[in-house]
N, CA, C and O atoms as a DFTB+ gen file, in Angstrom:
676 C
 N C O
     1  1      77.240    -105.387    -161.977
     2  2      77.419    -105.746    -160.591
     3  2      78.055    -104.384    -159.878
     4  3      77.825    -104.184    -158.685
     5  1      78.840    -103.482    -160.627
     6  2      79.284    -102.013    -160.142
     7  2      77.816    -101.728    -159.474
     8  3      77.538    -101.686    -158.275
     9  1      77.007    -101.554    -160.543
    10  2      75.486    -100.726    -159.770
    11  2      75.034    -101.389    -158.732
    12  3      74.514    -100.801    -157.783
    13  1      75.165    -102.615    -158.779
    14  2      74.538    -103.333    -157.325
    15  2      75.347    -102.889    -156.235
    16  3      74.895    -102.492    -155.160
    17  1      76.624    -102.973    -156.558
    18  2      77.425    -102.297    -155.318
    19  2      77.221    -100.942    -154.943
    20  3      77.195    -100.504    -153.793
    21  1      77.065    -100.257    -156.098
    22  2      77.069     -98.831    -155.750
    23  2      75.936     -98.660    -154.879
    24  3      76.097     -98.232    -153.736
    25  1      74.547     -99.028    -155.436
    26  2      73.564     -99.218    -154.381
    27  2      73.485     -99.487    -153.121
    28  3      73.042     -98.788    -152.210
    29  1      73.926    -100.513    -153.101
    30  2      74.134    -101.319    -151.489
    31  2      75.022    -100.612    -150.843
    32  3      75.046    -100.985    -149.670
    33  1      75.800     -99.728    -151.059
    34  2      77.100     -98.732    -150.340
    35  2      75.985     -97.790    -150.581
    36  3      75.282     -98.136    -149.631
    37  1      75.245     -96.755    -151.219
    38  2      74.194     -95.566    -151.369
    39  2      73.153     -96.329    -149.727
    40  3      73.264     -95.727    -148.659
    41  1      72.553     -97.188    -149.784
    42  2      71.841     -97.443    -148.916
    43  2      72.565     -97.686    -147.801
    44  3      72.226     -96.868    -146.945
    45  1      73.398     -98.417    -147.405
    46  2      74.077     -98.548    -146.237
    47  2      74.718     -97.319    -145.706
    48  3      75.161     -97.443    -144.565
    49  1      74.858     -96.245    -146.229
    50  2      75.300     -94.902    -145.973
    51  2      73.908     -94.309    -145.462
    52  3      73.495     -94.140    -144.314
    53  1      73.454     -94.109    -146.429
    54  2      72.104     -93.961    -145.977
    55  2      71.171     -94.329    -144.513
    56  3      70.403     -93.558    -143.937
    57  1      71.456     -95.527    -144.191
    58  2      70.688     -96.114    -143.286
    59  2      71.567     -95.502    -141.924
    60  3      71.000     -95.127    -140.897
    61  1      72.571     -95.486    -142.058
    62  2      73.858     -95.088    -141.087
    63  2      73.554     -93.420    -141.100
    64  3      73.459     -93.054    -139.929
    65  1      73.437     -92.704    -141.696
    66  2      72.898     -91.335    -141.744
    67  2      71.559     -91.214    -140.972
    68  3      71.538     -90.400    -140.049
    69  1      70.494     -91.894    -141.228
    70  2      69.409     -91.346    -140.481
    71  2      69.519     -92.322    -139.283
    72  3      68.444     -92.115    -138.721
    73  1      70.191     -93.294    -138.523
    74  2      70.387     -93.735    -137.471
    75  2      70.956     -93.030    -136.552
    76  3      70.775     -93.085    -135.336
    77  1      71.837     -92.184    -137.313
    78  2      72.525     -91.218    -136.734
    79  2      71.596     -89.932    -136.190
    80  3      71.547     -89.425    -135.069
    81  1      70.945     -89.636    -137.314
    82  2      69.960     -88.549    -137.414
    83  2      68.836     -88.985    -136.294
    84  3      68.465     -88.044    -135.593
    85  1      68.279     -90.166    -136.032
    86  2      67.406     -90.237    -135.388
    87  2      67.750     -90.145    -133.691
    88  3      67.035     -89.794    -132.752
    89  1      69.031     -90.575    -133.742
    90  2      69.637     -90.607    -132.030
    91  2      69.873     -88.978    -132.032
    92  3      69.638     -88.510    -130.918
    93  1      70.150     -88.307    -132.696
    94  2      70.020     -86.953    -132.269
    95  2      68.858     -86.227    -131.992
    96  3      68.769     -85.295    -131.192
    97  1      67.784     -86.798    -132.837
    98  2      66.652     -86.026    -132.909
    99  2      66.011     -86.348    -131.659
   100  3      65.078     -85.677    -131.217
   101  1      66.640     -87.683    -130.894
   102  2      65.373     -88.118    -129.506
   103  2      65.503     -86.606    -128.780
   104  3      66.574     -86.021    -128.619
   105  1      64.420     -86.189    -128.448
   106  2      64.605     -85.275    -127.113
   107  2      64.920     -85.447    -126.327
   108  3      64.666     -86.457    -125.671
   109  1      65.839     -84.277    -125.909
   110  2      66.787     -84.822    -124.189
   111  2      66.217     -84.013    -123.218
   112  3      66.731     -84.128    -122.106
   113  1      64.887     -82.872    -123.372
   114  2      64.792     -81.831    -122.805
   115  2      63.530     -81.606    -122.616
   116  3      63.000     -81.381    -123.704
   117  1      62.660     -81.549    -121.596
   118  2      61.682     -80.531    -122.061
   119  2      61.446     -79.264    -120.842
   120  3      62.031     -79.262    -119.759
   121  1      60.249     -77.992    -121.392
   122  2      60.407     -77.206    -120.415
   123  2      59.500     -77.379    -119.186
   124  3      58.439     -77.982    -119.350
   125  1      59.790     -76.949    -118.083
   126  2      58.923     -77.221    -117.051
   127  2      58.661     -75.612    -116.480
   128  3      59.170     -74.604    -116.969
   129  1      57.565     -75.676    -115.113
   130  2      57.017     -74.475    -115.002
   131  2      58.543     -73.687    -113.874
   132  3      58.552     -72.534    -113.444
   133  1      59.387     -74.493    -113.708
   134  2      60.976     -73.878    -113.226
   135  2      61.879     -73.673    -113.853
   136  3      62.699     -72.805    -113.553
   137  1      61.966     -74.430    -114.906
   138  2      62.979     -74.493    -116.041
   139  2      63.109     -75.563    -116.817
   140  3      62.563     -75.334    -117.896
   141  1      63.675     -76.850    -116.763
   142  2      64.081     -78.127    -117.368
   143  2      64.015     -79.184    -116.938
   144  3      64.123     -79.357    -115.724
   145  1      63.858     -80.009    -117.627
   146  2      63.919     -81.739    -117.304
   147  2      64.326     -82.380    -118.076
   148  3      63.579     -82.783    -118.967
   149  1      65.695     -82.738    -118.046
   150  2      66.555     -83.368    -118.977
   151  2      66.337     -85.145    -118.876
   152  3      65.972     -85.612    -117.796
   153  1      66.525     -85.844    -119.774
   154  2      66.779     -87.460    -119.699
   155  2      67.869     -87.340    -120.612
   156  3      67.583     -86.976    -121.752
   157  1      69.093     -87.581    -120.328
   158  2      70.099     -88.056    -120.955
   159  2      70.213     -89.764    -121.223
   160  3      69.652     -90.573    -120.484
   161  1      71.040     -90.151    -122.409
   162  2      71.064     -91.541    -122.841
   163  2      72.258     -91.670    -122.866
   164  3      73.012     -90.707    -122.725
   165  1      72.817     -93.321    -123.116
   166  2      74.222     -93.581    -123.108
   167  2      74.888     -92.930    -123.735
   168  3      74.235     -92.360    -124.609
   169  1      76.117     -92.655    -123.751
   170  2      77.108     -91.689    -124.792
   171  2      76.935     -90.327    -124.408
   172  3      77.880     -89.538    -124.393
   173  1      75.941     -90.063    -124.142
   174  2      75.496     -88.277    -124.052
   175  2      76.945     -88.176    -122.744
   176  3      77.361     -88.977    -121.906
   177  1      77.449     -86.422    -123.245
   178  2      78.211     -86.217    -122.078
   179  2      77.619     -85.010    -121.295
   180  3      77.412     -83.911    -121.808
   181  1      77.373     -85.323    -120.030
   182  2      76.898     -84.332    -119.365
   183  2      77.203     -82.792    -119.399
   184  3      76.299     -81.963    -119.293
   185  1      78.500     -82.459    -119.551
   186  2      78.929     -80.921    -119.891
   187  2      78.523     -80.871    -121.501
   188  3      77.933     -79.833    -121.800
   189  1      78.665     -81.505    -122.240
   190  2      77.778     -80.864    -123.870
   191  2      76.707     -80.618    -123.805
   192  3      76.157     -79.734    -124.462
   193  1      75.945     -81.668    -122.643
   194  2      74.578     -81.472    -123.139
   195  2      74.004     -80.524    -122.102
   196  3      72.861     -80.101    -122.275
   197  1      74.516     -80.257    -121.325
   198  2      74.225     -78.849    -120.712
   199  2      74.637     -77.491    -120.946
   200  3      74.085     -76.427    -120.667
   201  1      75.859     -77.787    -121.589
   202  2      75.792     -76.668    -121.960
   203  2      75.136     -76.013    -123.431
   204  3      74.922     -74.848    -123.766
   205  1      74.938     -77.244    -124.090
   206  2      74.282     -76.960    -125.313
   207  2      72.544     -76.639    -125.014
   208  3      71.744     -76.238    -125.859
   209  1      72.265     -76.936    -123.606
   210  2      70.909     -76.223    -122.878
   211  2      71.029     -75.076    -122.817
   212  3      70.239     -74.313    -123.374
   213  1      72.128     -74.648    -122.071
   214  2      72.307     -73.174    -121.627
   215  2      72.177     -72.108    -123.181
   216  3      71.412     -71.173    -123.418
   217  1      73.184     -72.683    -123.962
   218  2      73.042     -71.634    -124.987
   219  2      71.819     -71.492    -125.733
   220  3      71.196     -70.448    -125.928
   221  1      71.467     -72.960    -126.233
   222  2      69.901     -72.957    -126.698
   223  2      69.054     -72.388    -126.201
   224  3      68.545     -71.605    -127.003
   225  1      68.506     -72.359    -125.034
   226  2      67.353     -71.842    -124.437
   227  2      68.124     -70.492    -123.276
   228  3      67.632     -70.244    -122.175
   229  1      69.125     -69.915    -123.723
   230  2      69.765     -68.727    -123.301
   231  2      69.304     -68.877    -121.748
   232  3      68.515     -68.105    -121.203
   233  1      69.858     -69.879    -121.189
   234  2      69.458     -69.542    -120.005
   235  2      70.822     -68.914    -118.818
   236  3      71.973     -69.340    -118.717
   237  1      70.065     -67.647    -117.955
   238  2      70.813     -66.853    -117.417
   239  2      71.426     -67.520    -116.172
   240  3      72.573     -67.107    -116.003
   241  1      71.184     -68.080    -115.593
   242  2      71.858     -68.822    -114.772
   243  2      70.875     -69.935    -113.992
   244  3      69.655     -70.028    -114.125
   245  1      71.667     -70.679    -113.216
   246  2      70.663     -72.088    -113.028
   247  2      71.327     -73.087    -111.817
   248  3      72.536     -73.295    -111.717
   249  1      70.503     -73.542    -111.106
   250  2      71.007     -74.746    -110.558
   251  2      70.472     -75.976    -111.013
   252  3      69.474     -75.845    -111.722
   253  1      70.877     -77.194    -110.792
   254  2      70.388     -78.302    -111.199
   255  2      71.080     -79.523    -110.232
   256  3      72.153     -79.469    -109.632
   257  1      70.062     -80.687    -110.288
   258  2      70.523     -81.878    -109.697
   259  2      70.157     -83.057    -110.393
   260  3      69.487     -82.845    -111.404
   261  1      70.397     -84.185    -110.145
   262  2      70.425     -85.286    -111.187
   263  2      70.496     -86.731    -110.558
   264  3      70.950     -86.825    -109.417
   265  1      70.132     -87.720    -111.142
   266  2      70.985     -88.984    -110.503
   267  2      70.546     -89.734    -111.926
   268  3      69.664     -89.365    -112.702
   269  1      71.503     -91.009    -112.053
   270  2      71.550     -92.138    -112.848
   271  2      72.674     -93.122    -112.985
   272  3      73.192     -93.925    -112.209
   273  1      72.892     -92.761    -114.343
   274  2      74.268     -94.174    -114.773
   275  2      75.409     -93.464    -115.211
   276  3      75.134     -92.493    -115.915
   277  1      76.431     -93.636    -115.031
   278  2      77.384     -93.121    -115.856
   279  2      78.410     -94.204    -115.927
   280  3      78.984     -94.875    -115.069
   281  1      78.474     -94.129    -117.874
   282  2      79.659     -94.941    -117.915
   283  2      81.319     -95.095    -117.449
   284  3      81.937     -96.118    -117.155
   285  1      81.743     -93.781    -117.499
   286  2      82.634     -92.869    -116.936
   287  2      82.216     -91.729    -116.059
   288  3      81.297     -91.046    -116.511
   289  1      82.733     -91.370    -114.834
   290  2      83.234     -89.906    -114.237
   291  2      84.591     -89.754    -113.764
   292  3      85.302     -90.564    -113.170
   293  1      84.791     -88.725    -114.086
   294  2      86.225     -88.300    -114.015
   295  2      85.679     -86.709    -112.646
   296  3      85.187     -85.591    -112.799
   297  1      86.169     -87.572    -111.381
   298  2      86.213     -86.845    -110.288
   299  2      87.850     -85.962    -110.152
   300  3      88.932     -86.406    -110.535
   301  1      87.603     -84.704    -109.533
   302  2      88.735     -83.876    -109.284
   303  2      89.108     -83.340    -107.715
   304  3      88.413     -82.570    -107.052
   305  1      90.223     -83.874    -107.356
   306  2      90.259     -83.037    -105.841
   307  2      91.317     -81.812    -106.269
   308  3      92.205     -81.802    -107.122
   309  1      90.894     -80.853    -105.394
   310  2      91.734     -79.797    -105.542
   311  2      92.796     -79.578    -104.803
   312  3      92.612     -79.242    -103.633
   313  1      94.362     -79.741    -105.394
   314  2      95.363     -79.228    -104.592
   315  2      95.561     -77.908    -104.638
   316  3      95.886     -77.367    -105.695
   317  1      95.389     -77.211    -103.480
   318  2      95.449     -76.081    -103.328
   319  2      96.945     -75.692    -103.481
   320  3      97.304     -74.725    -104.152
   321  1      97.676     -76.401    -102.903
   322  2      99.150     -76.072    -103.344
   323  2      99.604     -75.752    -105.192
   324  3     100.062     -74.696    -105.627
   325  1      99.393     -76.628    -105.752
   326  2      99.813     -76.293    -107.285
   327  2      98.482     -76.067    -107.976
   328  3      98.504     -76.249    -109.193
   329  1      97.370     -75.719    -107.452
   330  2      96.256     -75.032    -108.005
   331  2      95.871     -75.316    -109.518
   332  3      95.790     -74.711    -110.587
   333  1      95.630     -76.904    -108.859
   334  2      95.084     -77.974    -110.107
   335  2      94.670     -79.047    -109.503
   336  3      95.211     -79.500    -108.494
   337  1      93.491     -79.633    -110.175
   338  2      92.647     -80.906    -109.569
   339  2      93.912     -82.347    -110.227
   340  3      94.679     -82.458    -111.184
   341  1      93.506     -83.197    -109.056
   342  2      93.941     -84.507    -108.969
   343  2      93.061     -85.169    -109.491
   344  3      92.210     -85.629    -108.730
   345  1      92.947     -85.456    -110.962
   346  2      91.644     -86.589    -111.702
   347  2      91.849     -87.981    -110.905
   348  3      92.855     -88.339    -110.292
   349  1      90.748     -88.601    -111.060
   350  2      90.488     -90.021    -110.928
   351  2      89.455     -90.094    -111.707
   352  3      88.583     -89.231    -111.805
   353  1      89.526     -91.477    -112.494
   354  2      88.250     -91.979    -113.278
   355  2      87.665     -93.092    -112.752
   356  3      88.376     -93.954    -112.237
   357  1      86.331     -93.222    -112.806
   358  2      85.475     -94.433    -112.294
   359  2      84.901     -94.878    -113.591
   360  3      84.859     -94.094    -114.539
   361  1      84.382     -96.300    -113.699
   362  2      83.431     -96.540    -114.551
   363  2      82.937     -97.296    -114.048
   364  3      83.308     -97.937    -113.065
   365  1      81.515     -97.395    -114.941
   366  2      80.317     -98.221    -114.642
   367  2      79.811     -97.734    -113.193
   368  3      79.930     -98.580    -112.307
   369  1      79.442     -96.895    -112.946
   370  2      79.027     -96.402    -111.745
   371  2      77.172     -95.549    -111.403
   372  3      76.598     -94.718    -112.108
   373  1      76.849     -95.986    -110.508
   374  2      75.523     -95.219    -110.613
   375  2      75.892     -93.888    -109.506
   376  3      76.351     -93.980    -108.367
   377  1      75.524     -92.666    -110.262
   378  2      75.571     -91.308    -109.485
   379  2      74.188     -91.116    -108.799
   380  3      73.178     -90.599    -109.278
   381  1      74.415     -91.750    -107.346
   382  2      73.878     -91.233    -106.237
   383  2      72.627     -89.754    -106.105
   384  3      71.459     -89.435    -105.880
   385  1      73.880     -89.317    -106.420
   386  2      73.793     -87.502    -106.399
   387  2      74.413     -86.733    -107.608
   388  3      75.461     -87.189    -108.064
   389  1      73.826     -85.510    -108.225
   390  2      74.697     -84.851    -108.641
   391  2      74.116     -83.564    -109.165
   392  3      73.084     -83.374    -109.809
   393  1      75.140     -82.632    -108.680
   394  2      74.442     -81.106    -108.189
   395  2      75.435     -79.842    -109.007
   396  3      76.604     -79.988    -109.365
   397  1      74.968     -79.158    -109.095
   398  2      75.581     -78.142    -109.843
   399  2      74.974     -76.793    -110.043
   400  3      73.878     -76.528    -109.548
   401  1      75.630     -75.956    -110.732
   402  2      75.208     -75.072    -111.484
   403  2      75.453     -74.356    -112.910
   404  3      76.097     -74.964    -113.765
   405  1      74.992     -73.192    -113.146
   406  2      75.630     -72.922    -114.722
   407  2      75.275     -71.570    -114.612
   408  3      74.177     -71.133    -114.267
   409  1      76.554     -70.759    -115.018
   410  2      77.074     -69.547    -115.061
   411  2      77.322     -69.506    -116.360
   412  3      76.992     -70.275    -117.262
   413  1      78.206     -68.107    -116.359
   414  2      78.910     -67.720    -118.019
   415  2      80.257     -67.213    -117.743
   416  3      80.440     -66.624    -116.678
   417  1      81.158     -67.359    -118.513
   418  2      82.035     -66.765    -118.771
   419  2      82.641     -66.491    -119.975
   420  3      83.007     -67.461    -120.638
   421  1      82.839     -65.324    -120.427
   422  2      83.212     -64.732    -121.887
   423  2      82.483     -65.231    -122.632
   424  3      83.002     -65.945    -123.490
   425  1      80.939     -65.074    -122.631
   426  2      79.977     -65.274    -123.514
   427  2      79.712     -66.792    -123.439
   428  3      78.613     -67.072    -123.918
   429  1      80.328     -67.733    -123.025
   430  2      80.062     -69.256    -122.668
   431  2      79.418     -69.855    -121.730
   432  3      79.737     -69.412    -120.627
   433  1      78.542     -70.785    -121.690
   434  2      78.419     -71.315    -120.710
   435  2      79.450     -71.908    -119.819
   436  3      80.428     -72.448    -120.336
   437  1      79.298     -71.849    -118.275
   438  2      80.170     -72.068    -117.224
   439  2      79.900     -72.997    -116.017
   440  3      79.456     -72.536    -114.965
   441  1      80.115     -74.031    -116.143
   442  2      78.921     -75.154    -115.292
   443  2      80.196     -75.529    -114.224
   444  3      81.392     -75.359    -114.461
   445  1      79.575     -76.107    -112.939
   446  2      80.080     -76.559    -111.469
   447  2      79.433     -77.293    -110.947
   448  3      78.396     -76.988    -110.358
   449  1      79.856     -78.328    -111.035
   450  2      79.362     -79.766    -110.987
   451  2      80.034     -80.602    -109.894
   452  3      81.234     -80.872    -109.937
   453  1      79.146     -81.035    -108.830
   454  2      79.659     -81.813    -107.739
   455  2      78.707     -83.603    -107.964
   456  3      77.551     -83.684    -108.379
   457  1      79.344     -84.488    -107.673
   458  2      78.688     -85.970    -107.440
   459  2      79.399     -86.629    -106.413
   460  3      80.435     -86.263    -105.859
   461  1      78.579     -87.863    -106.181
   462  2      78.927     -88.781    -105.377
   463  2      78.003     -90.104    -106.275
   464  3      76.817     -90.230    -106.579
   465  1      79.173     -90.904    -106.475
   466  2      78.941     -92.247    -107.322
   467  2      79.141     -93.425    -106.548
   468  3      79.932     -93.275    -105.616
   469  1      78.658     -94.518    -106.676
   470  2      78.347     -95.677    -105.988
   471  2      78.876     -96.652    -107.558
   472  3      78.649     -96.405    -108.743
   473  1      79.708     -97.891    -106.846
   474  2      80.154     -98.809    -107.509
   475  2      79.505    -100.066    -107.141
   476  3      78.919    -100.042    -106.059
   477  1      79.482    -101.075    -107.751
   478  2      78.856    -102.398    -107.863
   479  2      78.759    -103.167    -106.546
   480  3      77.858    -103.970    -106.306
   481  1      79.981    -102.790    -105.525
   482  2      80.140    -103.034    -104.202
   483  2      79.870    -102.065    -103.350
   484  3      80.480    -102.017    -102.281
   485  1      78.767    -100.991    -103.731
   486  2      78.290     -99.881    -103.016
   487  2      79.288     -98.794    -102.293
   488  3      78.824     -97.908    -101.575
   489  1      80.617     -98.927    -102.526
   490  2      81.372     -98.274    -102.095
   491  2      81.333     -97.023    -102.613
   492  3      81.278     -97.102    -103.840
   493  1      81.339     -95.394    -102.053
   494  2      80.914     -94.315    -102.783
   495  2      82.269     -93.582    -103.073
   496  3      83.394     -93.705    -102.588
   497  1      81.858     -92.949    -103.832
   498  2      83.252     -91.849    -104.337
   499  2      82.620     -90.509    -104.448
   500  3      81.395     -90.476    -104.565
   501  1      83.355     -89.306    -104.425
   502  2      82.490     -88.307    -104.635
   503  2      83.459     -86.744    -105.078
   504  3      84.385     -86.460    -104.317
   505  1      83.256     -86.039    -105.997
   506  2      83.791     -84.781    -105.508
   507  2      83.072     -83.902    -106.985
   508  3      81.971     -83.982    -107.530
   509  1      84.328     -83.062    -107.265
   510  2      84.128     -82.061    -108.163
   511  2      84.239     -83.112    -109.309
   512  3      85.102     -83.979    -109.176
   513  1      83.423     -83.123    -110.463
   514  2      83.369     -83.716    -111.542
   515  2      83.632     -82.668    -112.851
   516  3      82.913     -81.784    -113.318
   517  1      85.184     -83.228    -113.296
   518  2      85.703     -82.843    -114.379
   519  2      84.919     -83.484    -115.748
   520  3      84.908     -82.865    -116.813
   521  1      84.288     -84.763    -115.580
   522  2      83.758     -85.276    -117.019
   523  2      83.492     -86.263    -116.650
   524  3      84.183     -86.971    -115.918
   525  1      82.129     -86.571    -117.215
   526  2      80.859     -87.769    -117.043
   527  2      80.544     -88.037    -118.419
   528  3      80.688     -87.055    -119.147
   529  1      80.263     -88.798    -118.824
   530  2      79.195     -89.748    -119.773
   531  2      78.368     -90.887    -119.155
   532  3      78.665     -91.713    -118.292
   533  1      76.974     -90.634    -120.022
   534  2      76.300     -91.547    -119.376
   535  2      76.226     -92.940    -119.728
   536  3      76.053     -93.187    -120.922
   537  1      76.315     -93.820    -118.984
   538  2      76.487     -95.278    -119.383
   539  2      75.163     -95.964    -119.618
   540  3      74.135     -95.449    -120.060
   541  1      75.330     -97.006    -119.310
   542  2      73.464     -98.077    -119.636
   543  2      72.669     -97.547    -119.103
   544  3      72.884     -97.202    -117.941
   545  1      71.494     -97.277    -119.688
   546  2      70.031     -96.497    -118.950
   547  2      70.058     -95.375    -119.158
   548  3      70.356     -95.058    -120.309
   549  1      69.700     -94.027    -117.940
   550  2      69.432     -92.872    -118.466
   551  2      70.268     -92.069    -116.898
   552  3      70.512     -92.526    -115.781
   553  1      70.511     -90.670    -117.556
   554  2      70.511     -89.740    -116.295
   555  2      69.540     -88.714    -116.443
   556  3      69.387     -88.171    -117.537
   557  1      68.713     -88.323    -115.217
   558  2      67.810     -87.493    -115.261
   559  2      68.027     -86.130    -114.731
   560  3      67.605     -86.046    -113.578
   561  1      68.324     -85.497    -114.991
   562  2      68.908     -84.158    -114.477
   563  2      67.385     -82.502    -114.481
   564  3      66.725     -81.964    -115.370
   565  1      67.489     -82.345    -113.152
   566  2      66.299     -80.884    -113.284
   567  2      67.139     -79.683    -113.369
   568  3      68.232     -79.522    -112.827
   569  1      66.501     -78.867    -114.110
   570  2      67.377     -77.320    -114.171
   571  2      66.472     -76.571    -113.530
   572  3      65.348     -76.559    -114.032
   573  1      66.653     -75.934    -112.545
   574  2      66.011     -74.624    -112.196
   575  2      66.540     -73.443    -112.555
   576  3      67.690     -73.232    -112.169
   577  1      66.015     -72.639    -113.176
   578  2      66.194     -71.450    -114.005
   579  2      66.357     -69.952    -113.119
   580  3      65.286     -69.703    -112.564
   581  1      67.143     -69.166    -112.915
   582  2      67.199     -68.150    -112.371
   583  2      66.854     -66.759    -113.365
   584  3      67.099     -66.779    -114.571
   585  1      66.333     -65.721    -112.766
   586  2      66.085     -64.733    -113.366
   587  2      67.344     -63.679    -113.943
   588  3      67.336     -62.884    -114.883
   589  1      68.457     -64.054    -112.920
   590  2      69.768     -62.820    -113.296
   591  2      70.572     -63.796    -113.902
   592  3      70.404     -65.004    -113.734
   593  1      71.616     -63.195    -114.745
   594  2      72.330     -63.503    -115.319
   595  2      73.612     -63.312    -114.744
   596  3      74.022     -62.162    -114.589
   597  1      74.381     -64.405    -114.367
   598  2      75.382     -64.461    -113.453
   599  2      76.835     -65.053    -114.056
   600  3      76.876     -66.040    -114.790
   601  1      77.718     -64.491    -113.740
   602  2      79.076     -64.616    -114.446
   603  2      80.348     -65.205    -113.496
   604  3      80.631     -64.661    -112.429
   605  1      80.870     -66.045    -113.866
   606  2      82.340     -66.719    -112.929
   607  2      83.478     -65.692    -113.454
   608  3      83.604     -65.237    -114.591
   609  1      84.112     -65.502    -112.534
   610  2      85.602     -65.160    -112.863
   611  2      86.578     -65.851    -111.674
   612  3      86.271     -66.364    -110.598
   613  1      87.906     -65.645    -112.337
   614  2      89.152     -66.359    -111.399
   615  2      89.394     -65.455    -110.317
   616  3      89.791     -64.291    -110.371
   617  1      89.006     -66.373    -109.024
   618  2      89.427     -65.429    -107.930
   619  2      90.883     -66.237    -107.400
   620  3      91.113     -67.428    -107.606
   621  1      91.701     -65.375    -106.742
   622  2      92.972     -65.782    -106.162
   623  2      92.722     -65.305    -104.644
   624  3      92.040     -64.321    -104.358
   625  1      93.323     -66.078    -103.778
   626  2      94.570     -66.764    -104.065
   627  2      94.021     -68.290    -104.639
   628  3      94.831     -68.929    -105.310
   629  1      92.872     -68.800    -104.429
   630  2      92.284     -70.063    -104.956
   631  2      92.833     -70.456    -106.125
   632  3      93.547     -71.457    -106.161
   633  1      92.514     -69.563    -107.459
   634  2      92.795     -69.694    -108.691
   635  2      91.527     -70.483    -109.099
   636  3      91.744     -71.412    -109.878
   637  1      90.188     -70.278    -108.701
   638  2      89.070     -70.646    -108.930
   639  2      88.087     -69.873    -109.614
   640  3      88.234     -68.653    -109.541
   641  1      87.211     -70.267    -110.200
   642  2      86.360     -69.951    -110.940
   643  2      85.177     -69.857    -110.383
   644  3      84.632     -70.934    -110.139
   645  1      84.405     -68.542    -110.005
   646  2      83.833     -68.448    -108.717
   647  2      82.958     -67.806    -109.357
   648  3      83.175     -66.888    -110.148
   649  1      81.521     -68.431    -108.930
   650  2      80.311     -67.614    -109.201
   651  2      80.140     -66.087    -108.789
   652  3      80.281     -65.928    -107.576
   653  1      79.869     -64.918    -109.509
   654  2      79.999     -63.588    -109.082
   655  2      78.070     -63.327    -108.666
   656  3      77.146     -63.551    -109.447
   657  1      77.983     -62.943    -107.603
   658  2      76.534     -62.371    -107.130
   659  2      76.269     -60.984    -107.568
   660  3      75.193     -60.540    -107.968
   661  1      77.409     -60.349    -107.437
   662  2      76.978     -59.079    -107.730
   663  2      77.670     -58.967    -108.810
   664  3      78.814     -59.422    -108.792
   665  1      77.046     -58.194    -110.298
   666  2      77.119     -58.471    -111.437
   667  2      78.484     -57.176    -111.690
   668  3      79.144     -57.222    -112.728
   669  1      78.718     -56.266    -110.797
   670  2      79.460     -54.976    -111.075
   671  2      80.999     -55.644    -110.006
   672  3      82.061     -55.114    -109.682
   673  1      80.588     -56.578    -109.827
   674  2      82.312     -56.905    -109.245
   675  2      83.161     -57.833    -110.184
   676  3      84.323     -58.113    -109.889
């Protein structure tokens, strides 16, 4: 009986591991003449996927745009006086527009993303994206790569992480 139970548990663990490997093995992007086309799936974090792409493909800098379903998106409206974002989360929305850029800060990808989302009543919400997870369906993102590596740095008095066009600044 113990052998049967052991075999059953081993099969269960292997099946679960295989299912996770299969999900992570799904190709999330392809190379295009100008950059990449990403198709993200339910549960994927936009920020994690974009940062992984930038690191793996050593993207010097890029702009991107996209659309699709978000299980959740957190927008932030910047409070200049407090020097911080006031966040607001929306669930189960359709991203009618997603735009952003990829730069670098301290050797890590630095993303700046804005978007517009609509709910089931066609009410639109938008602004600076602080977090987003793909919902039922998919999210399609086109990445246009630039040849120059661009850095971001904090600028005052706004206290914002601004993309630098001159590498000497």
